[in-house]
C-alpha positions, 0 to 999 in steps of 0.5 A: 197596522195595530197602533203600538202603544205609547206608554207601558200596559201595566204598572211597574208592581204588575209582574214581580217573579221573586214575590209571586215564588214567596207568597204563592198566592196563585196556588189554590190547594183543593179542600175535602169538600172541593174534592167530594164535589168533584167526585160526585160530579165524575160519579153523576157522569159515569152514571149517566155513560156520558163520554168525556168529551160530551161533558158540558158544564152542565153535567158537571155541576160544583155547587160550592166549588164554581165559586171558587173557579170563577174567581181563578178565572178573574185571575187568569183573565183580568189579574196575574194571567195564571194559577194553578189548582193542586190536589187533584187525587190522580193516584187514587182515581187513576188517569182515566177519572182524573181527566174527566175531573180535569175536563169536568173543570175546563167546562167552567171555564171554556170551550176545549178545542182541538189541538192538532190535525188528529183533532184530540181534544185532551193532549198527552205531553209525554216523550215519544223518542222523537227530537224537533230539531230533526224531525220538522213535523215533531212537536216539542212536547214528544221530546224530553229536550229544553222548549223554548219560551212560546204560547200555545193556541187558543185563549187558556191552556192549561196542563195536569200533572199525571207524573212528573218527571226523574229529574228537571222538566220545570215549569217557566212563565212569564209575562208578555206584557211586561215584556212588551213594556220593557221593549218598549222603555228601552227598544222601541224601535225593535217594538215595531218589528214585533207589531209586524207579522211573522211566518209561523211553521204549521210543522205538518198541521196543515191541510193540504193544499194549504200553506205549511205556515201562517202569519201573525204578529208577536204584539197586537192590540185589539179592544184595548188589550195585548194580544201576544203570539210568540215561538222562537222555534216555529219561527225559525223552523218557518225558514225552512220553507222556500216561500217563506221571506228571510227574517231580517236583522231587525226581526232577529235583534227583536226576537232574540230580546224577547226570548232574552228577557223572558229567560231572565231572572227578572222576568222568569217564574219557574215551578215544579209539578207535583201529580194532581197540579193543574197549571193554568196560563192566560194564552194571550200574555203569559209565555211558557217554557220547560227545561230539559228533563230525565225520564223514570225507566219504567214506562208507567212512571214517566212524565205525563201531563195532560194538556187542554186548550179553552177558547174563553172569549166570544168569536166577535172579540177575538182579533182579527190577525189570529183569525187565521190560525183560530179558523185552522183550530176549528177545522182540525175538529170538523175533519180530523187525520192522520198524524204527519209523517215524519219529515226531516228539516 
């Protein structure tokens, strides 16, 4: 069992949403030179006839912009835990070319990994008329519904905005480290609960014969660093499986407190996506959410984001308590399958 820290993991000034919203130093606007480098790398990929997922860092050279990306990656991995690149010329380039640029930027940060049982390497975040409250195999990104705070799999999670919503659809983020420290300060008894394993629903992503859930603590320490994995809806939906132990009153109170803090003005930073924005989050200690939204009626204008999941740490330094889900991600890529059928909860 991971030893729970007896003192805060961050300084008091480490997470202040209001000042962050005002200074916006986390937004990196592409210059004309940056765009020119990206388009030159795109042309190189096209000239060689490479498929997007074949592109490596060496195939996508960025002579000057790469240094800026290294600074941004340091912000994500060692600093505030998130960043936003603004100004990818999506409208002019079109979805296919913008996707290659997006992938190419990602190769300068880490390894893209499969996002589901179909081995999708780039996820399409757009509504498909599903309701994840009724369909046990639906994923939140396939709906227009509010998404409670959660983490995705892998080390970093990115979103590229191709089209924004007609109304709503704000992205909300919060620091798991700040939430951890607040619970340590106010309710250390509940923090102990969050260091214990929780059952997380696979929602149809498991392999035949495998358990329909996996176990992982919400908080865990490894090599002196906090790793957080949180998903309120997936914790609760795992309760539909008879072999999953029932949540205790203490567990319910602990995850309710986590969610209460994440949604509060003290810990939550909201941002509205523009076309061409790339949001980048450290998935190990940031949680994110999305407000409910309304789509445009025209199909070509509907809210549409592209998602990348990246492994940015070497295999040997990932925490042992995340091994089960990391191995599943690897297996998804090796053995693609058809989507899970609709399952009514």
